[in-house]
Structures are given as structure tokens and as C-alpha cells.
C-alpha positions in Angstrom: -36.0 103.6 104.1 -32.2 104.0 103.9 -30.2 102.8 106.8 -28.1 105.4 108.6 -25.3 103.1 109.4 -21.7 103.9 108.3 -19.0 101.3 107.4 -15.3 101.4 107.7 -12.4 99.2 106.3 -9.0 98.1 107.2 -6.4 96.0 105.6 -4.5 94.9 102.6 -0.8 94.6 101.8 1.1 96.6 99.2 3.0 99.8 99.3 0.6 102.7 99.2 -0.4 105.7 101.4 -4.1 105.9 102.3 -6.1 107.3 105.1 -9.9 107.3 105.8 -12.5 107.9 108.3 -15.9 106.3 109.0 -18.1 105.9 112.0 -16.0 104.7 114.8 -14.1 105.7 117.8 -10.9 107.6 117.1 -8.6 107.7 120.0 -5.4 109.7 120.5 -2.7 107.8 122.3 -1.2 108.4 125.6 1.9 106.8 126.8 5.5 107.4 127.9 7.0 105.3 125.0 10.4 106.3 124.0 11.6 106.6 120.4 12.6 103.2 119.0 16.3 102.6 119.3 17.1 99.3 117.4 15.7 99.1 113.9 17.4 97.9 110.7 19.6 100.9 110.1 23.2 99.5 109.6 26.2 100.2 107.6 25.7 100.5 103.9 28.0 98.4 101.8 29.1 98.7 98.1 27.1 95.6 97.5 23.9 97.2 98.8 24.5 100.2 96.5 25.2 97.9 93.6 22.0 96.0 94.2 20.0 99.1 94.5 21.0 100.2 91.0 19.6 96.9 89.7 16.1 97.7 91.1 15.7 101.3 89.8 12.5 101.6 88.0 12.8 102.9 84.4 10.8 106.0 83.5 10.7 104.8 79.8 8.5 101.6 80.2 5.1 103.0 81.4 1.9 101.9 79.7 -1.3 103.8 79.5 -5.0 103.1 80.2 -7.1 105.6 78.4 -10.4 104.8 80.0 -9.3 105.6 83.5 -6.3 107.9 82.5 -3.7 105.9 84.4 -0.1 105.1 83.6 1.2 101.8 85.0 4.0 99.4 85.1 3.8 95.7 86.2 6.5 93.0 86.8 8.5 95.4 88.9 10.9 93.3 91.0 11.6 94.2 94.6 14.6 91.9 95.0 17.4 90.7 92.8 17.2 87.1 93.9 13.4 86.5 94.1 12.4 83.2 92.6 8.6 83.1 92.9 6.1 84.4 90.3 4.4 86.2 93.2 7.4 88.4 93.9 6.8 91.5 91.8 4.6 94.5 91.9 2.5 96.9 89.8 2.2 100.7 90.3 -0.7 102.6 88.9 -0.5 106.4 88.7 -3.1 109.1 87.8 -2.1 110.7 84.5 -2.4 114.2 85.9 0.7 113.6 88.0 3.0 113.1 85.0 4.1 114.5 81.6 4.2 111.6 79.0 6.1 111.3 75.8 5.1 108.3 73.5 8.0 106.0 72.6 6.1 104.8 69.6 5.6 101.2 70.9 2.7 101.7 73.2 5.0 102.6 76.0 5.7 106.1 77.4 8.5 108.0 79.0 7.3 110.0 82.1 8.5 113.0 84.0 6.8 114.3 87.1 4.3 117.2 86.8 4.4 118.9 90.1 1.6 121.5 89.4 -1.4 119.4 88.5 -3.7 118.2 91.3 -6.1 115.3 91.8 -8.4 115.7 94.8 -6.0 118.2 96.3 -2.9 116.1 95.9 0.1 116.7 93.7 2.6 114.2 92.5 4.7 115.0 95.5 2.0 114.7 98.1 -0.2 111.8 96.9 -0.7 108.9 99.3 0.3 105.4 98.2 -2.0 102.5 99.1 -1.2 98.8 99.2 -3.8 96.1 99.3 -3.2 92.9 101.4 -5.7 90.5 100.1 -4.6 87.3 101.9 -7.5 85.4 103.4 -6.1 82.6 105.4 -2.6 84.1 105.1 -2.8 83.3 101.3 -0.5 84.5 98.6 -1.4 87.5 96.5 -0.8 87.2 92.8 1.3 89.7 91.1 -0.5 91.9 88.7 0.2 91.2 85.0 -1.6 94.1 83.4 -4.0 97.0 84.0 -6.3 96.3 86.8 -9.6 98.3 86.6 -10.4 97.8 90.2 -7.6 100.3 91.0 -9.6 103.1 89.4 -11.4 103.9 92.6 -8.2 104.7 94.2 -6.5 106.6 91.4 -9.6 108.8 90.9 -9.1 109.6 94.6 -5.7 111.0 93.8 -3.8 108.0 95.2 -1.0 106.0 93.9 -2.1 102.3 93.9 0.8 99.7 94.6 -0.2 96.1 94.2 2.7 94.0 95.4 2.4 90.3 94.9 3.6 88.3 97.8 4.0 84.6 98.9 1.4 82.8 101.1 0.0 79.6 102.1 -1.6 78.7 98.8 1.3 79.2 96.6 0.8 77.4 93.3 4.6 77.1 92.9 7.2 75.6 95.1 8.1 78.8 97.0 7.9 79.1 100.7 4.9 81.1 101.8 5.1 80.4 105.6 6.0 83.0 108.2 7.6 85.5 107.7 7.9 85.4 103.9 4.5 87.1 103.1 5.4 90.1 105.1 8.9 90.0 104.0 7.9 90.4 100.4 5.6 93.3 101.3 8.5 95.0 103.2 10.7 94.5 100.1 8.2 96.2 98.0 8.0 99.1 100.3 11.8 99.5 100.4 11.7 99.5 96.6 9.3 102.3 96.7 11.6 104.3 98.9 14.6 103.4 96.6 12.7 104.9 93.7 11.1 107.8 95.6 12.5 110.5 93.2 11.4 108.6 90.2 7.8 107.9 91.2 4.7 110.0 91.7 3.5 109.7 95.3 4.8 110.4 98.8 6.6 107.4 100.2 6.1 108.8 103.7 2.4 108.3 103.3 2.1 104.5 102.6 -1.0 102.8 103.8 -1.8 99.1 103.8 -5.3 97.6 104.0 -6.5 94.0 104.4 -9.0 91.7 105.9 -8.8 88.4 107.9 -5.2 87.0 107.4 -4.7 90.0 105.2 -5.8 92.3 108.0 -3.4 90.4 110.3 -0.5 91.0 107.9 -1.5 94.6 107.4 -1.2 95.0 111.1 2.1 93.2 111.2 3.5 95.6 108.6 2.1 98.5 110.5 3.8 97.3 113.7 7.1 96.0 112.5 8.6 98.9 110.5 12.3 98.6 110.0 12.5 95.6 112.5 15.9 93.9 112.6 14.1 90.5 112.8 13.3 90.7 109.1 16.8 91.8 108.0 18.1 88.3 107.1 14.9 87.5 105.3 15.1 90.7 103.2 18.8 89.9 102.4 17.8 86.5 101.4 15.8 87.8 98.5 18.4 90.7 98.1 15.8 93.4 98.6 17.1 97.0 98.4 18.6 97.8 101.8 20.0 101.1 100.5 19.5 103.7 97.8 21.7 104.2 94.9 23.3 107.1 96.7 24.0 105.0 99.7 21.2 106.0 102.1 19.1 103.5 104.1 15.8 102.4 102.7 12.9 101.9 105.0 9.9 99.5 105.3 7.7 101.3 107.8 4.4 102.6 106.7 2.3 105.6 107.7 -1.0 103.8 108.3 -2.6 100.3 108.5 -6.2 99.2 108.1 -7.3 95.9 109.2 -10.7 94.3 109.0 -11.3 91.2 111.2 -7.4 90.6 111.7 -6.6 87.1 112.7 -3.7 88.1 114.7 -1.9 87.8 118.1 -1.3 84.1 117.5 0.9 83.9 120.5 -2.1 84.1 122.7 -5.0 83.6 120.3 -5.6 79.8 121.3 -5.9 80.8 125.0 -8.0 83.8 124.3 -10.4 81.7 122.3 -10.9 79.4 125.3 -11.4 82.3 127.8 -13.7 84.4 125.8 -15.7 81.6 124.1 -14.6 78.1 124.9 -15.3 78.1 128.5 -19.0 78.5 127.8 -19.2 75.5 125.4 -19.9 72.0 126.5 -19.9 70.1 123.1 -17.4 68.6 120.8 -13.8 68.9 122.2 -15.2 70.8 125.1 -17.5 68.0 126.2 -17.4 67.3 129.9 -15.1 64.4 130.7 -12.8 64.9 127.8 -9.1 65.9 128.4 -9.6 68.7 125.9 -12.2 70.3 128.1 -9.7 70.3 130.9 -7.1 71.7 128.5 -9.5 74.4 127.5 -10.2 75.5 131.0 -6.4 75.6 131.8 -5.9 77.7 128.6 -8.6 80.1 129.8 -6.9 80.5 133.1 -3.6 81.0 131.4 -5.1 83.8 129.3 -6.4 85.5 132.4 -2.8 85.4 134.0 -1.6 86.9 130.7 -4.0 89.8 130.9 -3.0 90.5 134.5 0.7 90.8 133.4 0.6 92.7 130.1 -0.7 95.9 131.5 -3.3 97.1 129.1 -5.0 100.2 130.1 -8.4 101.8 129.2 -8.9 105.3 127.8 -8.6 106.7 131.3 -5.2 105.1 132.0 -6.7 102.4 134.3 -4.9 99.1 134.2 -7.3 96.3 133.1 -7.2 93.0 135.0 -9.2 89.8 135.6 -10.3 88.4 138.9 -11.3 85.0 140.0 -15.1 84.6 140.0 -17.7 82.5 141.7 -18.9 81.1 138.3 -16.8 80.9 135.1 -13.1 81.2 134.7 -11.8 84.7 135.8 -15.0 86.4 134.6 -14.7 89.3 137.0 -12.6 92.4 137.0 -12.1 95.6 135.0 -11.0 93.8 131.7 -14.3 91.9 131.8 -16.2 95.1 132.3 -14.4 96.7 129.5 -15.4 93.9 127.1 -19.0 94.2 128.2 -18.9 97.9 127.4 -17.4 97.2 124.1 -20.3 94.9 123.3 -22.9 97.5 124.5 -21.2 100.2 122.4 -21.5 98.0 119.3 -25.2 97.3 119.9 -26.0 100.9 120.6 -24.2 102.1 117.5 -26.3 99.6 115.6 -29.6 101.1 117.2 -28.3 104.5 116.4 -27.3 103.9 112.8 -30.2 101.6 111.6 -33.5 102.8 110.4 -36.4 100.3 110.7 -37.9 98.4 109.1 -34.7 96.5 108.8 -34.1 93.4 106.8 -31.5 91.0 108.2 -29.3 88.6 106.3 -26.1 86.9 106.9 -23.0 86.2 104.8 -19.4 85.4 105.3 -16.5 86.6 103.1 -12.9 85.6 103.0 -10.9 88.3 101.2 -11.7 91.7 99.8 -13.7 92.8 96.8 -11.6 95.6 95.6 -14.0 96.5 92.8 -16.4 97.8 95.5 -19.5 97.1 93.5 -22.3 95.8 95.6 -19.5 95.0 98.0 -19.5 93.2 101.3 -19.9 95.9 104.0 -21.8 98.1 101.7 -25.2 99.9 102.4 -25.0 102.5 99.8 -26.2 100.3 97.1 -28.3 98.0 99.2 -32.0 97.9 99.6 -33.9 99.9 102.2 -33.2 98.7 105.7 -30.4 96.3 104.8 -27.2 96.0 106.8 -23.5 95.5 105.7 -22.4 91.9 105.2 -21.0 89.5 107.7 -21.4 86.1 109.2 -24.1 84.8 111.5 -22.3 82.5 113.9 -23.0 78.8 113.6 -25.6 78.1 116.2 -26.5 81.7 116.7 -29.8 82.4 118.4 -30.0 86.0 117.9 -31.5 86.4 114.4 -29.2 89.3 113.8 -28.4 90.7 110.5 -25.1 90.1 108.8 -26.0 91.8 105.6 -25.7 91.0 101.8 -23.2 89.0 99.9 -20.7 90.8 97.6 -21.1 90.3 93.9 -17.6 89.2 93.5 -14.6 88.5 95.6 -10.9 89.1 94.9 -8.9 86.0 94.0 -8.8 83.5 96.8 -11.9 85.0 98.4 -15.2 83.2 99.0 -18.5 83.9 100.4 -21.9 82.5 101.4 -25.1 84.1 102.2 -28.7 83.4 103.4 -31.6 85.6 104.0 -33.3 86.2 107.4 -36.4 88.1 108.4 -37.4 91.8 108.4 -37.9 93.6 111.8 -40.4 96.4 111.8 -39.1 98.1 114.9 -36.1 98.2 117.2 -38.3 96.6 119.9 -39.1 93.7 117.6 -35.4 93.2 116.9 -34.5 93.2 120.6 -37.3 90.8 121.2 -35.7 88.4 118.7 -32.4 88.6 120.5 -34.2 87.6 123.8 -36.2 84.7 122.3 -34.2 82.2 124.4 -34.2 84.3 127.6 -33.6 88.0 128.4 -30.1 89.1 128.1 -30.5 92.4 126.3 -32.4 95.2 128.2 -33.8 97.9 125.9 -34.7 101.5 126.8 -37.2 102.5 124.0 -37.3 106.1 125.1 -33.5 106.5 124.7 -33.1 103.9 122.0 -30.3 102.3 123.9 -29.6 98.9 125.4 -27.4 97.1 127.9 -26.5 93.4 128.2 -26.5 91.2 131.4 -23.0 89.8 130.8 -20.3 88.9 128.3 -21.3 85.2 128.8 -24.8 86.0 127.7 -23.6 87.7 124.5 -21.3 84.7 123.8 -24.0 82.1 124.4 -26.5 83.9 122.1 -24.3 85.5 119.4 -20.6 84.3 119.4 -20.5 80.5 120.3 -17.2 78.8 119.8 -17.1 77.2 116.2 -13.5 75.9 116.4 -12.0 73.0 118.4 -9.8 73.5 121.3 -6.5 74.7 119.7 -8.4 77.0 117.5 -5.3 78.1 115.6 -2.8 75.4 116.6 -4.8 72.2 116.1 -4.0 69.2 118.1 -3.5 67.4 114.7 -1.8 70.3 113.1 -5.0 70.7 111.0 -5.6 74.5 111.3 -4.6 77.1 108.7 -2.1 78.7 111.0 -0.3 75.4 111.5 0.8 75.9 107.9 2.1 79.3 108.7 5.0 77.8 110.6 6.0 75.2 108.1 9.7 73.9 108.1 11.6 71.9 105.7 10.0 68.5 105.5 7.0 69.6 107.6 4.2 71.4 105.9 2.4 72.1 109.2 3.9 72.5 112.7 2.7 73.3 116.2 3.8 76.8 117.4 1.9 77.5 120.7 4.5 77.1 123.6 1.7 77.7 126.2 -0.3 74.8 124.8 2.8 72.7 124.8 3.6 73.4 128.5 0.0 72.8 129.6 -0.2 69.5 127.7 3.2 68.2 128.9 3.0 69.5 132.5 -0.5 68.2 133.1 -0.2 64.9 131.4 -1.0 62.9 134.6 -4.3 64.8 134.9 -5.3 64.7 131.3 -4.4 61.1 130.8 -7.2 60.1 133.1 -9.8 61.8 130.9 -11.4 60.7 127.6 -9.6 60.8 124.2 -6.1 61.6 125.6 -3.1 60.6 123.6 0.5 60.9 124.9 1.6 61.7 121.3 0.1 65.2 121.5 2.6 66.5 124.0 5.5 64.9 122.2 4.4 66.5 119.0 4.3 69.9 120.4 7.7 69.5 122.0 9.2 68.2 118.8 7.8 71.0 116.7 8.7 73.8 118.9 12.4 72.8 118.6 12.4 73.2 114.8 14.0 76.1 113.0 13.5 77.4 109.5 16.0 77.6 106.7 17.2 80.9 108.1 17.9 79.5 111.5 14.9 81.2 113.2 13.2 79.3 116.1 9.4 78.8 116.1 9.0 81.5 118.8 11.1 84.0 116.8 8.9 83.4 113.7 5.8 83.8 115.8 7.1 87.1 117.2 7.6 88.4 113.7 3.9 87.9 113.0 2.7 89.3 116.4 1.9 93.1 116.4 1.7 93.2 120.2 5.3 91.9 120.4 6.4 95.3 119.0 3.6 97.4 120.6 3.5 96.4 124.2 6.2 97.0 126.8 5.4 93.5 128.2 7.4 92.0 125.2 11.1 92.2 124.4 10.2 93.6 120.9 8.9 96.7 122.4 10.6 99.8 121.1 12.5 97.9 118.3 10.4 99.1 115.4 8.9 102.2 113.8 5.2 101.9 114.3 2.6 103.3 111.9 1.0 106.5 113.1 -2.5 105.9 111.8 -4.6 102.8 112.4 -8.2 101.8 111.5 -9.7 98.5 112.7 -13.1 97.2 112.0 -14.4 93.8 113.0 -17.7 92.0 112.9 -18.5 91.4 116.6 -20.2 88.2 115.9 -17.4 86.5 114.1 -16.4 83.2 115.6 -13.1 83.0 113.7 -11.3 84.7 116.7 -12.0 86.0 120.2 -13.3 89.6 120.8 -10.1 90.0 122.8 -8.0 90.0 119.5 -9.1 93.3 118.1 -9.7 94.8 121.6 -6.2 94.1 122.8 -4.6 95.4 119.6 -6.6 98.6 119.9 -5.6 99.0 123.6 -1.9 98.3 122.9 -1.9 100.9 120.0 -3.6 103.5 122.2 -0.8 103.1 124.8 2.0 103.4 122.2 3.4 106.8 121.9 4.4 106.4 118.3 0.7 106.0 117.4 -1.1 109.2 116.6 -4.6 107.8 116.3 -6.7 104.6 116.4 -10.0 104.6 114.6 -11.8 101.5 116.0 -15.3 99.9 115.8 -16.8 96.5 116.3 -19.9 96.2 114.1 -23.0 94.7 115.5 -24.5 91.7 113.8 -21.5 91.4 111.4 -19.4 88.3 111.2 -15.9 87.6 109.5 -16.1 90.3 106.7 -15.1 93.8 105.7 -17.4 95.1 108.4 -18.5 98.7 108.5 -21.2 100.5 110.4 -22.5 102.1 107.2 -21.3 102.9 103.7 -19.0 101.3 101.2 -15.9 99.9 102.9 -13.5 101.1 100.2 -15.0 104.6 100.2 -14.6 104.7 104.0 -11.1 103.6 103.7 -10.3 106.3 101.3 -12.0 108.9 103.5 -9.9 107.7 106.4 -6.6 108.1 104.5 -7.5 111.6 103.4 -8.3 112.6 106.9 -5.1 111.1 108.1 -2.8 112.9 105.7 -4.6 116.2 105.0 
């Protein structure tokens, strides 16, 4: 039998407008946020206008793909002093939106056709969508020709903009650390605005979409529109800060989709220990080690952060944590909210899934834009299968995580193993409880509850990373590379960890495996600045969406935030804490600039393009359509 579950997608970097709907909770926002007052608008100079003229896109150099009826250009620069091979973009336009005249050399001169329609859109109203395929904050290669994977989007009436950008796996010597990846995307978006009258598509309808590190960067682009913090970086590559007529360009987008975003790095290490680490007693969290003591202190610090940031639930109630008899601050309204999120995810699974149900698990890093037998797809899957994801290391649940995609985008990777088939929902619930009852099932209503967040973590989401999940004690984590400086390819960036390690050195030094060099290394790294003079904290802020979304931070009200958001995560992923996506959702719902937040955590899924049902790209397209129509 075919499963009833529906999938949704989020993420990707590039300038394009996209909106889509899929099973998930869509919330309108409620807050008293004032309009942003300090963005990048500033005096336009003659130099800005002169530079803009150099980045105008010629209407005489378009090429044509007859099979999919698309005109395209690649190698389009978005800065006059870009040096990396990654820093250019390609634009793909449905043929119906233009009138074409052959130049006799396999290129065409285009003019806009404002009458023809594709899926209800015209050349003036078509959304523009930009992929952000950056697993592990990787670079995205610039396109060099026609890309057939764009057809799914152009057939939907969208303009597909694929901007190359720098990242941590650059094959040249360019700098891919923070904030250059997002800077490149912003430069591409500004170039689209510069050429708005020359291009098909509505530049006020740009949507980004990405997964993992790409999901994080999609969220960053969505949260940081026109932020002044990026100005000096944009000027470094001489991006278009004005149009040829002297008007300001913009880099804000209309919508952002993020699958499993690895974000909120300013608190991610502490969140990991509170949500997951405190329930682990092995490895760096083994009793008697100094890192176990550090883990506990980090968990306490996260609870203190939650009690200060002022996140509110859908009813306007402020969420807080309280000291508990067992565990570290595992009581309070915030804990109850997370428990409810977990139960909602499980009950959606029970509602969406038709039994017999075959479980399998996989993990993907990156997106398969082709969408064929894609991660997070049930439409082409066998009867009773579930979208792909990752079964956490050491998981005791036996839950499904779906099937492996047939091919990943460059830089992506995947793994998959098969599990068993469950004939009934009752049999599935029984498998979850094989190590002790923590899920209570009401067969009559086909609903379930869990005993506690702790029980869910112990059975389905055990910590898989060491203490310092994103800022490794030996600078070994991917994110350490995101804050590289001249002469240092990896650096510490977490000021909270630094304070805890240095302030508690007398306590930690009495425990196993402690080294005084750890504290010194953190202190030293946090004093470093990049080539543009930005401190480690300033660079961290530039890559932290909540810095711009929440009134707790100084960056609040200093950017133009995207109106439409779609977030999907695999609830079982151990790559980051459940609090990451939850806090992002809550902050967005409180921000008055945001019009809607379509959110879901997908049961049994791991770190992947998780969807409750359906093809994740199709769901993304539907969401974009719903957002703009």
C-alpha cells in the first residue's frame, strides 16, 4: 500500500523566488516588532554607479536548450573584483517568457514577452529560486553550461538562479570561511536586482533553499537581508551596491527553506549538551572526566540562556526552564514544549503512514536537485516505505529513515541500510519500547504520547558528537574551519565554552584528561580578527539567524527578514540538538516581519531532506507557489 505521508523541503543558496507547501504546521507571526531601521542603505557614489554598469547582463549572449525549452547564461559575475572560480552564476529562463532572435552563432538576443504564461506566471511575476547546496558549509561550484536538473523548476514557471559561492572545501586558494559564502550569495542577489529590468522574473520574489550547512546558510540569507555587517565584505569583491541609475540594490529575499539547518552556532554547543549530552555517560562524557563536568556546566548555561532570550509559544506564553530533581534543568514550560514537539512528530507519522510499513535508514549530506528517487521521496518508493534519513548511532528504536537517493549533488554523500517491515502500528510501537516502555499508544485513536524528552533522547537521539560538538577541543570540527583566519585554518569561536573552561580550571584540573592548554587556546583564538578586521564574535553573529530575529540580541531590527519560511528536519538527527530548529521557528513566529512559518520535524528521519511525504523538491515548489500566489 502507498504511504500517506507528505514531505517538505527547505534550503539552498542562490537568487531565486520560490514558495511551497507540504504537510506541516504553518503559523502566522505575532509580535510588536518595529520596522528595521539600520540596513545597508547608504549614499550612492559615482564609483558605485560605474561599477554597476560593468555588471549589467547582456541580452545578446543567451544560449538555448531545445529539449527543455530554456534560455540560459552562465559565467555571470556578481562582483568586479572576484577572484575565485566559484564566484559567478547561471540564470535559466523558460522560453515562453522571452522573444528570441538568433545571432547566427548559437547565441540569442532576448526581449521580454509579458503576455505568455507558465503555470500562471508571466515574465514579470515569475519567482526566482536559488539553491544552496553546501553540506558542511562547503562551496557551491559555479555552473559552466546547461544543467538539466533545473528543468523541474523552469517547468514550474520559475527562474532558476544557480550562484556559485565559496565554502570550506574550496579547491582553489580562496577564503571560504565566514562570512564569504553568504557574502557571495548576497552579491548574486544584488546583481539580480541590478538587472531586474533586463531579466525575466520578479526580484521581489527570490527564494533560497538548502540542507544541512546549506540549510543554515539559506536561513542566514533569509534573516540578514541588507544587514550592514556584510557591507565591507560586499565592497571587498566590489559587488553592485547600486543600480546604473543610482538606486540602492538589495540582498534580502522573500522566502527561505531549510532542511536540517546546522545553525545558531553561538549556542549550539551548549544546546547539544543540554538536549543530548547530559544523558550520555560514555566517551568524553564518561563520569570522572573533566569534559563530563564541562558538559554539565554547558547544559546549565543553555538553560540560563533559554530563561533570558524570551521565546514564546503559539499562545504568547514565555518558555522557561526550571531546576529539576533529576537531570539539568529538565522542568519548565520549555521542556514541555519540546515534549509536545516530539509527540506531534510521532503522531504525524502514525497519521501519515499506511501499514505494513518497511523501515530503512540512510543519511545524506547535500541535496539531489534532480529529484529522481530522491532522499525524502515517497512518490516513487515501494509500498509502505518512508522518506530517507539517518537512524542515529546506537538507536534502539528500529524506526524508519527511508531510502537512499540515487544520486547526490556535488559534495553530497549518503549511506543506507535496510531494516524490518512492521505489519501494524501496534507492532511498530512495540519495537520502540523493546528496551522499556516510553511510548504509550492509544490504538483506538491511533495516537501516542511519550514519557519524557529524556526517554526520547535515550532511545532515538543519543549524542554522537564529543563535548564541543561544533567547537572541538582540538579544533577538529567542521565549524572550526568556518572561522579560519590568516595562518590558522581552524579556530575556536565559542565564547561561552572559553569562559567556562577558563573560569572553572581549578575544578576541571582535578578530573581526568584535563589540559591547561585548552583554555589558553580558546582565549587566544577568540582574540583573532579576519582580514577585514572583524572579531570572532562579529563573524559568528553574521552567521547566526537568531542574532537578527530575536530582541535578545543587538542585531534585532537591523535587517530585512524574509517573509516566508519553511523548515523541515529529521527529528532523529544527532548532528544537532532538537532545540536548533525549534528555537529558529519560535524566533521567526515572534518576528513581525515574518508572515508565515511552515514547520515540521519528521519522525524517524535523520540528517536529510526530510519530508512527511512526497518529493521534497515538489513540496518546495508547491510551498513557493502558495507563498506568492
